[in-house]
VONU-868331 format. One line per 8 residues: number of its first residue (from 1); their letters; for each residue x, y, z of N, C-alpha, C, O. Coordinates in steps of 0.001 Angstrom, whole numbers, plus 500000, padded with zeros to 6 digits. Example, Ala and Ser with C-alpha at 12.3 -4.5 7.8 and 13.67 -1.06 7.14 Angstrom:
BEGIN
1	AS	513190 494310 507800 512300 495500 507800 513200 496700 507800 514236 496681 508465 ~ 512850 497750 507080 513670 498940 507140 512900 500030 507870 513409 501138 508039
This chain:
BEGIN
1	MQGTMGEP	371258 899032 479610 372317 898911 480617 372670 897455 480873 373841 897101 481008 ~ 371627 896605 480939 371905 895194 481196 372712 894577 480068 373498 893656 480289 ~ 372514 895090 478848 373307 894595 477750 374774 894901 477923 375629 894167 477426 ~ 375079 895998 478636 376462 896372 478892 377112 895426 479891 378261 895021 479715 ~ 376370 895075 480946 376917 894248 482016 376595 892776 481846 377269 891929 482432 ~ 375582 892453 481062 375163 891068 480924 374363 890610 482133 374058 891403 483024 ~ 374028 889332 482159 373317 888776 483297 374257 888701 484501 375396 888255 484365 ~ 373794 889130 485673 374662 889051 486847 374933 887608 487245 374070 886741 487104
9	VNPWVMET	376130 887360 487739 376520 886019 488172 376124 885830 489636 376478 886641 490492 ~ 375387 884755 489916 374965 884444 491287 374373 885653 492014 374850 886006 493092 ~ 373357 886289 491456 372784 887467 492126 372171 887158 493483 371995 888062 494300 ~ 371840 885876 493737 371244 885502 495019 372179 885784 496192 371720 885967 497319 ~ 373494 885822 495935 374443 886099 497010 374143 887453 497638 374172 887605 498859 ~ 373855 888437 496785 373545 889773 497285 372079 889900 497675 371763 890545 498675 ~ 371192 889308 496917 369758 889489 497152 369276 888633 498332 369038 889157 499420 ~ 369137 887350 498125 368645 886460 499180 369613 886396 500357 369199 886408 501516
17	GSIWFWSI	370914 886326 500042 371910 886210 501101 371901 887393 502045 371987 887213 503259 ~ 371797 888601 501512 371794 889794 502361 370582 889821 503282 370702 890142 504465 ~ 369427 889486 502744 368200 889524 503552 368247 888479 504663 367856 888751 505798 ~ 368727 887285 504329 368803 886239 505347 369822 886581 506437 369534 886435 507625 ~ 370994 887030 506041 372026 887339 507029 371587 888495 507916 371804 888463 509128 ~ 370969 889518 507323 370457 890651 508099 369414 890181 509104 369429 890608 510259 ~ 368512 889308 508676 367448 888817 509552 368004 888003 510711 367527 888110 511841 ~ 369012 887193 510429 369628 886384 511491 370320 887289 512508 370188 887079 513714
25	LLAGSLLW	371054 888291 512032 371712 889221 512948 370698 889976 513796 370904 890168 514994 ~ 369592 890409 513169 368571 891143 513914 367934 890261 514984 367794 890676 516135 ~ 367554 889057 514606 366910 888157 515564 367843 887834 516731 367431 887869 517890 ~ 369099 887521 516420 370041 887183 517474 370324 888352 518404 370377 888183 519622 ~ 370507 889538 517834 370824 890702 518668 369617 891164 519476 369788 891700 520572 ~ 368394 890970 518962 367197 891305 519737 367035 890356 520921 366691 890788 522021 ~ 367281 889074 520700 367219 888116 521804 368267 888450 522867 367999 888358 524065 ~ 369450 888834 522418 370513 889215 523352 370116 890460 524144 370398 890561 525338
33	ALRGRRFS	369457 891407 523469 369010 892627 524136 367943 892326 525182 367970 892897 526273 ~ 367014 891446 524866 365967 891081 525821 366564 890383 527039 366098 890558 528165 ~ 367582 889603 526795 368213 888883 527903 368968 889827 528836 368880 889704 530058 ~ 369712 890771 528251 370521 891670 529070 369904 893025 529319 370461 893835 530060 ~ 368750 893285 528704 368069 894578 528818 368982 895733 528406 368963 896812 528998 ~ 369768 895473 527391 370694 896492 526873 371012 896156 525418 371187 894989 525068 ~ 371085 897179 524580 371407 896984 523170 372905 896755 523010 373719 897524 523522 ~ 373257 895700 522302 374660 895427 522019 375159 896358 520913 374371 897011 520228
41	LVLLTLIG	376466 896405 520756 377046 897207 519677 376626 896662 518322 376470 897428 517371 ~ 376438 895345 518218 375981 894752 516957 374605 895300 516590 374386 895707 515449 ~ 373680 895316 517544 372330 895806 517264 372344 897296 516955 371667 897739 516027 ~ 373100 898070 517712 373169 899509 517470 373752 899806 516089 373271 900690 515381 ~ 374781 899070 515719 375376 899259 514400 374428 898818 513301 374339 899465 512257 ~ 373718 897720 513531 372740 897239 512562 371664 898296 512321 371284 898551 511178 ~ 371180 898903 513390 370155 899941 513269 370711 901163 512548 370096 901676 511613 ~ 371883 901627 512990 372467 902825 512396 372788 902652 510929 372527 903549 510128
49	ATTSFWQE	373354 901507 510563 373745 901278 509170 372531 901078 508276 372478 901618 507171 ~ 371549 900300 508749 370367 900028 507923 369611 901307 507612 369164 901501 506482 ~ 369463 902170 508586 368712 903406 508367 369477 904423 507527 368910 905429 507103 ~ 370749 904170 507289 371557 905092 506476 371651 904662 505019 372332 905317 504230 ~ 370976 903565 504642 371152 902985 503315 370840 903952 502189 371435 903861 501115 ~ 369893 904900 502423 369460 905809 501363 370615 906594 500767 370542 907043 499623 ~ 371693 906764 501546 372833 907533 501061 373562 906820 499927 374242 907455 499121 ~ 373418 905503 499871 374097 904717 498844 373862 905273 497450 374808 905426 496677
57	FFGDWGAY	372614 905576 497120 372275 905913 495746 372742 907304 495353 372982 907564 494173 ~ 372873 908202 496319 373447 909514 496045 374964 909397 495865 375544 910030 494983 ~ 375600 908576 496715 377027 908336 496553 377331 907630 495246 378347 907910 494611 ~ 376454 906712 494834 376637 906023 493555 376577 907015 492391 377338 906909 491429 ~ 375668 907973 492496 375586 908991 491447 376909 909760 491357 377424 909994 490263 ~ 377444 910143 492494 378702 910874 492492 379859 910062 491978 380786 910607 491378 ~ 379819 908745 492209 380919 907862 491787 380670 907215 490424 381489 906422 489960 ~ 379542 907546 489773 379181 906981 488461 378973 905467 488536 379345 904744 487612
65	VAWNPAFD	378381 904985 489630 378111 903558 489776 376743 903237 489186 375746 903871 489531 ~ 376700 902243 488290 375445 901781 487693 375221 900329 488095 376055 899469 487815 ~ 374090 900054 488756 373745 898699 489155 373098 897952 487995 372452 898552 487135 ~ 373281 896638 487983 372660 895817 486959 371139 895848 487141 370657 895551 488234 ~ 370376 896193 486115 368917 896282 486257 368230 894948 486461 367019 894914 486681 ~ 368970 893841 486392 368362 892533 486641 368021 892334 488110 367206 891471 488439 ~ 368637 893127 489016 368333 893003 490434 366913 893495 490720 366423 894428 490083 ~ 366256 892841 491702 364981 893361 492184 365193 894748 492777 366210 895012 493420
73	RLPFWGEM	364226 895628 492555 364404 897029 492945 363503 897415 494110 362469 896793 494354 ~ 363919 898456 494822 363088 898996 495884 361747 899424 495301 361715 900114 494282 ~ 360643 899030 495924 359335 899343 495336 358905 900795 495505 358006 901260 494804 ~ 359536 901510 496424 359064 902862 496745 359990 903972 496252 359759 905142 496557 ~ 361024 903631 495503 361996 904660 495104 362467 904365 493682 363262 903455 493449 ~ 361964 905147 492749 362380 904997 491366 363458 905997 490994 364334 906296 491806 ~ 363405 906509 489796 364411 907466 489349 364244 908789 490092 363131 909229 490381 ~ 365379 909402 490389 365392 910659 491135 366686 911377 490810 367723 910741 490620
81	AYTTPVKP	366631 912688 490746 367825 913475 490433 368936 913200 491438 368680 913021 492629 ~ 370169 913170 490947 371365 913004 491764 371436 911627 492431 372115 911462 493445 ~ 370744 910650 491868 370868 909275 492339 371097 908370 491143 370731 908705 490016 ~ 371707 907221 491397 371855 906231 490332 370470 905658 490021 369689 905444 490948 ~ 370139 905404 488765 368754 905062 488418 368249 903728 488962 367084 903634 489347 ~ 369094 902692 489005 368677 901378 489503 368998 901306 490995 370146 901492 491399 ~ 367980 901037 491804 368133 901002 493258 367742 899613 493764 366560 899351 493991 ~ 368719 898719 493944 368410 897336 494318 367718 897220 495679 367982 897991 496601
89	LFIPFSWG	366841 896252 495769 366068 896017 496977 366934 895612 498161 366589 895905 499306 ~ 368051 894945 497902 368845 894379 498989 369749 895393 499687 370350 895067 500710 ~ 369860 896605 499164 370815 897566 499710 370611 897851 501199 371600 897835 501932 ~ 369390 898112 501702 369253 898333 503147 369784 897170 503977 370390 897373 505029 ~ 369550 895948 503493 369985 894770 504238 371498 894589 504157 372137 894241 505151 ~ 372071 894823 502980 373517 894650 502835 374279 895699 503642 375319 895394 504226 ~ 373776 896920 503678 374396 897934 504528 374366 897483 505981 375371 897553 506688 ~ 373194 897016 506417 373049 896634 507815 373952 895501 508235 374686 895623 509216
97	WWFAATIP	373911 894384 507500 374679 893226 507956 376175 893435 507826 376938 892987 508683 ~ 376612 894114 506758 378048 894265 506560 378688 895079 507685 379689 894659 508266 ~ 378111 896239 507989 378708 897069 509035 378493 896473 510422 379344 896626 511299 ~ 377355 895788 510634 377116 895160 511930 378032 893966 512164 378305 893603 513308 ~ 378503 893359 511091 379402 892213 511218 380858 892626 511334 381672 891862 511851 ~ 381204 893816 510866 382610 894211 510829 382990 895236 511901 383991 895055 512594 ~ 382213 896297 512046 382583 897354 512981 382692 896841 514418 383698 897115 515071 ~ 381694 896103 514944 381847 895600 516321 383051 894684 516506 383706 894726 517548
105	LLVTLVGW	383349 893856 515506 384531 892996 515615 385804 893827 515710 386688 893531 516515 ~ 385894 894858 514894 387075 895719 514924 387163 896498 516233 388253 896683 516773 ~ 386028 896950 516740 386014 897651 518028 386508 896712 519135 387298 897114 519989 ~ 386041 895470 519114 386472 894489 520115 387968 894233 520017 388660 894192 521035 ~ 388475 894059 518793 389896 893798 518605 390746 894983 519048 391735 894806 519758 ~ 390371 896173 518639 391142 897362 519011 391080 897590 520522 392083 897963 521132 ~ 389921 897371 521126 389810 897508 522574 390710 896524 523304 391343 896874 524300 ~ 390767 895280 522802 391643 894274 523415 393108 894676 523285 393874 894549 524240
113	LGRKFPSI	393497 895154 522119 394883 895590 521932 395213 896780 522825 396325 896892 523340 ~ 394225 897676 523005 394454 898820 523881 394703 898406 525318 395518 899013 526012 ~ 393998 897368 525767 394221 896870 527125 395530 896091 527215 396198 896101 528249 ~ 395888 895417 526127 397121 894633 526108 398350 895528 526046 399379 895235 526654 ~ 398226 896617 525305 399350 897553 525147 398869 898960 525492 398657 899777 524596 ~ 398697 899248 526769 398105 900529 527191 398934 901757 526827 398416 902874 526832 ~ 400196 901568 526517 401035 902718 526162 400773 903212 524739 401224 904295 524366 ~ 400044 902421 523942 399748 902791 522557 398287 903212 522457 397401 902513 522948
121	STTIFAFA	398041 904337 521829 396689 904862 521683 395816 903905 520865 396264 903338 519869 ~ 394569 903736 521300 393649 902898 520534 393333 903530 519176 392959 902827 518237 ~ 393479 904834 519073 393279 905482 517773 394320 905007 516771 394007 904793 515600 ~ 395540 904844 517222 396602 904327 516357 396263 902909 515913 396394 902574 514735 ~ 395827 902077 516860 395432 900716 516505 394278 900724 515501 394270 899939 514552 ~ 393314 901604 515710 392141 901649 514834 392540 901952 513397 392084 901286 512468 ~ 393390 902955 513215 393779 903323 511856 394755 902308 511264 394769 902101 510051 ~ 395565 901677 512101 396522 900693 511593 395837 899395 511187 396366 898650 510362
129	IAFPLFLA	394662 899114 511758 393983 897843 511477 392777 898045 510568 392668 897397 509527 ~ 391873 898938 510954 390616 899087 510216 390830 899645 508816 390206 899180 507862 ~ 391704 900635 508686 391892 901253 507365 392391 900260 506319 391758 900134 505271 ~ 393501 899545 506554 393957 898622 505501 392994 897457 505261 392865 896987 504130 ~ 392318 896987 506315 391380 895878 506126 390194 896305 505262 389808 895590 504337 ~ 389620 897460 505561 388496 897938 504767 388931 898253 503348 388203 897964 502399 ~ 390106 898840 503191 390602 899168 501856 390799 897896 501035 390388 897831 499876 ~ 391427 896888 501636 391679 895638 500917 390372 894956 500536 390224 894464 499417
137	YQLYAEGS	389420 894928 501473 388141 894277 501160 387408 895016 500059 386856 894393 499152 ~ 387396 896347 500130 386682 897123 499124 387281 896911 497736 386544 896795 496757 ~ 388596 896860 497645 389229 896620 496351 388859 895233 495827 388601 895056 494636 ~ 388837 894251 496734 388430 892905 496323 386964 892888 495884 386623 892321 494846 ~ 386105 893517 496692 384671 893508 496394 384369 894243 495098 383547 893794 494299 ~ 385041 895383 494890 384808 896138 493665 385197 895299 492445 384452 895226 491468 ~ 386362 894674 492515 386832 893897 491377 385943 892704 491079 385574 892473 489928 ~ 385595 891941 492116 384775 890753 491895 383361 891115 491479 382751 890400 490685
145	SVANGWWT	382825 892218 492003 381452 892612 491677 381341 893106 490244 380367 892804 489554 ~ 382329 893861 489794 382341 894286 488399 382469 893064 487487 381800 892971 486458 ~ 383344 892124 487882 383521 890909 487082 382249 890070 487050 381966 889416 486046 ~ 381478 890081 488138 380233 889323 488202 379056 890053 487561 377948 889521 487502 ~ 379296 891258 487087 378239 892005 486442 377201 892555 487397 376068 892815 486991 ~ 377565 892740 488676 376617 893287 489639 376484 894800 489471 375387 895352 489554 ~ 377605 895453 489237 377580 896882 488946 378798 897239 488119 379709 896428 487954 ~ 378810 898456 487603 379943 898925 486821 380118 900415 487047 379203 901090 487518
153	YDTVVGPA	381291 900925 486712 381560 902358 486762 381516 902899 485338 382310 902508 484483 ~ 380574 903803 485104 380508 904412 483779 381709 905321 483544 382218 905422 482428 ~ 382148 905974 484600 383341 906827 484550 384159 906574 485798 383596 906529 486892 ~ 385446 906410 485678 386308 906190 486836 386875 907527 487290 387498 908251 486513 ~ 386650 907842 488554 387115 909104 489131 388423 908875 489874 388517 907979 490712 ~ 389432 909686 489566 390689 909621 490290 391542 908436 489895 391275 907790 488882 ~ 392587 908135 490698 393480 907015 490378 392740 905689 490444 391794 905523 491214 ~ 393188 904757 489629 392510 903461 489554 393512 902359 489275 394583 902591 488714
161	IVSEKGQL	393136 901148 489682 393895 899956 489330 393263 899365 488080 392067 899073 488063 ~ 394055 899189 487041 393558 898649 485787 393903 897167 485734 395070 896788 485835 ~ 392882 896334 485577 393099 894891 485506 392134 894301 484493 391349 895018 483874 ~ 392201 892981 484330 391299 892320 483395 389848 892374 483866 388926 892134 483086 ~ 389651 892690 485147 388299 892827 485679 387713 894211 485424 386526 894439 485657 ~ 388524 895108 484958 388067 896477 484726 388887 897449 485541 389882 897071 486159 ~ 388467 898702 485542 389160 899734 486295 388566 899841 487698 387353 899975 487857 ~ 389415 899782 488696 388983 899828 490087 389424 901152 490707 390610 901323 490986
169	PLIFPALL	388514 902084 490928 388894 903372 491512 389387 903205 492942 388890 902352 493677 ~ 390351 904009 493333 390961 903897 494653 390414 904894 495663 390459 904645 496868 ~ 389905 906009 495187 389530 907085 496099 388376 906696 497008 388397 907026 498194 ~ 387379 906010 496489 386204 905691 497299 386479 904586 498318 386034 904711 499459 ~ 387195 903502 497963 387588 902536 499000 388464 903171 500076 388353 902814 501248 ~ 389334 904109 499693 390192 904763 500675 389377 905614 501638 389642 905619 502840 ~ 388386 906333 501117 387521 907141 501981 386742 906263 502955 386604 906604 504129 ~ 386233 905133 502467 385494 904231 503349 386404 903661 504426 385980 903493 505570
177	GLWAAGLV	387654 903361 504073 388601 902870 505061 388897 903903 506135 388993 903562 507314 ~ 389043 905164 505739 389268 906234 506711 388053 906407 507618 388190 906605 508825 ~ 386857 906329 507020 385643 906452 507827 385569 905322 508852 385280 905571 510023 ~ 385825 904089 508430 385752 902949 509340 386764 903078 510465 386445 902804 511622 ~ 387976 903491 510136 389011 903641 511158 388620 904710 512167 388775 904518 513373 ~ 388112 905841 511671 387684 906900 512579 386523 906475 513453 386479 906814 514636 ~ 385571 905728 512879 384423 905267 513653 384859 904294 514738 384398 904386 515875 ~ 385736 903369 514400 386227 902406 515388 386960 903140 516517 386771 902830 517693
185	ALLVPRDA	387794 904111 516150 388517 904883 517168 387552 905596 518101 387822 905713 519297 ~ 386435 906074 517575 385435 906775 518386 384680 905827 519305 384339 906187 520431 ~ 384416 904605 518823 383557 903686 519562 384278 902880 520640 383627 902318 521521 ~ 385587 902814 520587 386301 901984 521564 386194 902525 522991 385810 901765 523881 ~ 386514 903795 523259 386462 904274 524655 385027 904345 525176 384128 904803 524470 ~ 384817 903895 526400 383513 903955 527064 383691 904429 528501 384747 904232 529102 ~ 382642 905062 529050 382713 905499 530442 382245 904374 531356 382043 903243 530915 ~ 382077 904698 532635 381710 903672 533617 380337 903062 533333 380074 901922 533715
193	DGLRWHER	379470 903810 532669 378136 903310 532336 378103 902613 530976 377040 902195 530515 ~ 379258 902487 530339 379311 901836 529037 378908 902736 527881 378663 902254 526775 ~ 378837 904046 528128 378434 904984 527076 379650 905537 526355 380726 905687 526934 ~ 379456 905834 525094 380528 906362 524264 380410 907870 524104 379413 908480 524491 ~ 381471 908467 523514 381569 909928 523451 380351 910542 522810 379796 911497 523354 ~ 379905 910025 521655 378787 910649 520964 377490 910492 521745 376603 911340 521644 ~ 377364 909413 522527 376167 909231 523338 376106 910256 524466 375039 910790 524769 ~ 377242 910527 525080 377260 911536 526134 376996 912928 525556 376270 913721 526156
201	RLGVDRVG	377582 913227 524392 377380 914530 523776 375926 914764 523405 375459 915903 523401 ~ 375206 913686 523093 373800 913794 522712 372859 913617 523899 371644 913534 523718 ~ 373408 913558 525112 372586 913558 526318 372012 912224 526725 371095 912175 527544 ~ 372527 911137 526172 372007 909820 526540 372243 909536 528017 371446 908846 528653 ~ 373346 910071 528572 373654 909829 529977 372642 910459 530921 372573 910091 532093 ~ 371858 911405 530418 370842 912053 531254 369517 911287 531276 368589 911655 531997 ~ 369441 910230 530489 368265 909365 530473 368513 908189 531413 369565 907552 531351 ~ 367551 907903 532278 367717 906821 533235 367879 905478 532566 367354 905261 531474
209	PGWRREAA	368610 904557 533213 368797 903218 532643 367460 902534 532368 366495 902710 533111 ~ 367419 901763 531306 366194 901078 530913 365984 901190 529416 366875 901611 528679 ~ 364794 900808 528978 364532 900790 527544 364522 902183 526932 364844 902343 525755 ~ 364150 903203 527726 364199 904578 527199 365636 904968 526866 365899 905590 525837 ~ 366549 904600 527739 367956 904903 527446 368428 904133 526223 369160 904674 525395 ~ 368016 902875 526099 368448 902083 524947 367883 902665 523647 368555 902658 522616 ~ 366651 903164 523703 366087 903824 522528 366869 905090 522200 367087 905402 521029 ~ 367292 905817 523229 368100 907021 523003 369457 906655 522418 369981 907373 521566
217	RAGAFILL	370023 905553 522868 371293 905096 522313 371128 904745 520838 371991 905068 520021 ~ 370024 904084 520496 369769 903744 519088 369656 905017 518257 370200 905089 517155 ~ 368951 906023 518779 368844 907291 518065 370192 907960 517882 370463 908547 516835 ~ 371044 907872 518907 372379 908462 518814 373217 907764 517750 373978 908414 517033 ~ 373080 906441 517643 373830 905699 516624 373308 905994 515221 374086 906057 514270 ~ 372009 906171 515092 371457 906551 513792 372041 907878 513350 372476 908021 512208 ~ 372050 908850 514254 372602 910160 513913 374092 910070 513603 374576 910710 512669 ~ 374814 909279 514382 376257 909109 514150 376524 908567 512751 377378 909092 512038
225	FQVTMFAV	375805 907523 512352 376002 906940 511031 375613 907915 509929 376345 908081 508953 ~ 374460 908560 510087 373989 909468 509046 375002 910580 508787 375345 910861 507639 ~ 375474 911204 509848 376351 912374 509709 377735 911981 509222 378253 912574 508276 ~ 378343 910976 509868 379720 910631 509512 379816 910011 508129 380744 910312 507378 ~ 378862 909141 507781 378894 908513 506464 378752 909554 505360 379467 909514 504359 ~ 377828 910481 505551 377631 911497 504517 378843 912426 504427 379279 912777 503330 ~ 379381 912819 505572 380483 913776 505575 381747 913200 504945 382454 913903 504224 ~ 382035 911933 505210 383302 911347 504764 383183 910674 503397 384112 910760 502594
233	NIGPAILG	382066 910010 503118 381971 909197 501907 381032 909746 500841 381400 909815 499669 ~ 379830 910135 501233 378809 910475 500249 378952 911906 499748 378961 912151 498542 ~ 379062 912846 500676 379183 914249 500295 380347 914526 499351 380159 915200 498338 ~ 381554 914022 499654 382677 914262 498746 382443 913708 497339 382858 914328 496359 ~ 381786 912552 497224 381515 911985 495901 380559 912879 495116 380778 913143 493934 ~ 379495 913346 495778 378532 914227 495115 379201 915537 494718 379069 915991 493582 ~ 379919 916140 495661 380567 917426 495398 381604 917291 494292 381718 918164 493432 ~ 382363 916195 494316 383385 915990 493293 382800 915921 491906 383354 916495 490968
241	RLLFGGPS	381666 915213 491757 381055 915131 490428 380451 916470 490012 380559 916868 488852 ~ 379816 917166 490957 379226 918458 490629 380281 919458 490155 380037 920254 489248 ~ 381456 919402 490786 382502 920378 490478 383355 919972 489281 383738 920815 488469 ~ 383653 918667 489173 384634 918241 488185 384122 917191 487210 384792 916907 486217 ~ 382953 916605 487462 382477 915512 486643 381764 915992 485387 381437 917169 485236 ~ 381541 915051 484506 380836 915340 483257 379590 914500 483136 379202 913834 484096 ~ 378955 914512 481986 377733 913726 481779 378018 912232 481769 379158 911805 481582 ~ 376979 911452 481970 377108 910002 481985 375919 909373 481284 374787 909835 481423
249	VLVP	376185 908314 480529 375114 907611 479836 374334 906728 480800 373103 906704 480761 ~ 375045 905998 481672 374400 905050 482582 373894 905691 483851 372907 905230 484426 ~ 374556 906755 484305 374181 907414 485559 373958 908900 485266 374825 909720 485569 ~ 372818 909258 484686 372590 910650 484262 372428 911602 485449 372230 912802 485255
């Protein structure tokens, strides 16, 4: 496989960079939590996204994504059915920092626009801003990563942009953009206690203020990420390959 992709270009950006950025975000958000005795949206998103990383490799299998084997691999997870064979060590960290750096910023921006223009639904703002931004970034990231030899698509599913960097599938970046927009729309509204819809539905409001409530909020965010990410992004990729896909040399 490595012969197909060659040596990855600047692999430290994903490996060392992801771990360092994740650690800085965790340390900063923990200090902020200790100061205010409340988990910030950055920390909650960091927890929810990091714990959802395992879904990456099942989604990669559905999308025929093959990682360059030159990357350091997770020590506890080797080959497994319905997953891409190479499982890079940095994936939990990259999931955590990326979503913790982007989702809270978008929630803040959409919330500000909602207060500035109260006649317009924040859901409209969320889909008008988060969807195109995530789509554009994903297309850029896919193209540059394939060009850098970080990963490749053994088979391209659905419509794609054909360029000198390779074929860039559109369906998966579009699904991620829809997921991000929907998540931002869900997270913007809060009640008087600062709780969001999914937290109230899961009974967090019935837990007294304090660290127990913050732990319950973290659990609610973990569940939110696990369910929504799988339903919108991972499940469709797996189901699509099972129903319509064929064999693969790189992603068996």
